[in-house]
C-alpha positions as CSV (number, residue, x, y, z in Angstrom):
1,P,51.8,60.8,208.7
2,T,53.2,58.1,211.3
3,L,51.3,54.8,211.1
4,E,50.0,55.6,214.9
5,S,48.7,59.1,213.9
6,F,47.2,57.7,210.7
7,I,45.3,55.1,212.4
8,T,44.2,57.6,215.3
9,T,42.9,59.7,213.0
10,T,40.9,57.9,210.8
11,I,39.5,56.0,213.8
12,L,38.5,59.0,215.6
13,C,37.1,60.8,212.3
14,S,35.7,58.1,211.3
15,G,34.0,56.8,214.3
16,V,34.0,53.2,213.8
17,Q,32.7,51.0,216.4
18,I,34.8,48.3,217.8
19,P,33.1,45.2,215.8
20,T,34.3,47.2,212.8
21,L,37.3,47.5,214.2
22,L,37.2,43.7,215.2
23,G,36.6,42.7,211.4
24,M,39.4,44.7,210.2
25,L,42.0,42.9,212.3
26,V,39.9,39.2,211.0
27,L,40.5,41.0,207.5
28,L,44.2,41.6,208.2
29,Q,45.2,38.2,209.1
30,R,43.2,37.0,205.8
31,V,45.5,39.4,204.4
32,K,48.9,38.4,205.9
33,N,47.9,34.5,205.1
34,A,46.8,35.4,201.4
35,L,50.5,37.1,200.8
36,P,53.9,35.3,199.9
37,I,56.3,35.0,202.7
38,G,59.0,37.3,202.5
39,V,57.0,40.1,200.6
40,R,58.1,43.5,201.9
41,G,56.1,47.1,201.2
42,T,57.0,50.7,200.9
43,Y,56.4,53.1,203.9
44,C,52.5,53.6,203.4
45,T,52.0,50.1,203.0
46,F,50.5,49.4,206.6
47,H,48.8,52.6,205.8
48,R,47.1,51.3,202.7
49,L,46.4,47.8,204.4
50,F,44.9,49.6,207.6
51,I,42.4,51.9,205.6
52,T,41.4,49.2,203.1
53,T,40.8,46.4,205.6
54,L,39.1,49.0,207.4
55,M,36.6,50.1,204.3
56,L,35.8,46.5,203.8
57,A,35.2,45.5,207.4
58,S,32.7,48.8,207.7
59,K,30.9,47.5,204.2
60,S,30.9,44.2,205.3
61,F,29.2,45.1,209.1
62,N,26.9,47.8,208.2
63,D,24.1,48.8,205.7
64,R,25.8,51.9,204.7
65,S,29.1,52.7,204.5
66,P,31.0,56.2,204.3
67,S,32.0,56.9,200.4
68,N,35.6,56.9,199.5
69,D,35.5,60.6,199.4
70,L,34.4,60.7,203.4
71,W,37.3,57.9,203.9
72,S,39.8,60.2,202.0
73,N,38.6,62.8,204.5
74,F,38.9,60.6,207.5
75,S,42.6,59.4,206.9
76,G,43.7,63.4,206.5
77,S,43.5,62.8,202.7
78,V,46.6,60.8,202.7
79,F,44.7,58.9,199.7
80,T,42.3,60.2,197.3
81,P,39.2,58.5,196.3
82,A,40.6,57.1,193.2
83,E,43.5,55.5,195.2
84,L,41.0,53.8,197.9
85,L,39.0,52.4,195.0
86,A,42.1,50.9,193.4
87,M,43.4,49.6,196.7
88,E,40.1,48.2,197.5
89,R,39.9,46.3,194.2
90,E,43.7,44.9,194.6
91,M,42.4,44.0,198.4
92,L,39.4,42.0,197.1
93,Y,41.4,40.3,194.6
94,R,44.0,39.5,196.8
95,L,41.4,38.0,199.4
96,D,39.4,36.1,196.6
97,Y,36.5,38.3,197.7
98,A,36.4,36.5,200.8
99,V,35.2,39.2,203.2
100,T,32.6,38.1,205.1
101,I,33.3,37.8,208.6
102,R,31.3,35.1,210.7
103,D,32.8,33.1,213.6
104,E,36.2,34.9,214.0
105,V,34.6,37.9,215.7
106,A,32.5,37.0,218.5
107,L,30.1,40.1,218.5
């Protein structure tokens, strides 16, 4: 799917709240800062970045967060639960596990 369609479907199906979306943007900025200059991705790189940072933000803001099976469903099954787990691990590594969101987002 197009990135716009993927984002719309995932947000609508998951029902995430505004603070989670803002937290996702903070994490996206952190990822951007952590990547080497000039790094390039593939067609689905932005899809991967979006869903992974959204999942991590959801876990950061909520006591209970959907399982990877549900995230896979929310995103139209573009990624399997196993792929989501691998992407989540890679993202945590890239962020040096710094996923706590405090002062960056005014809630």
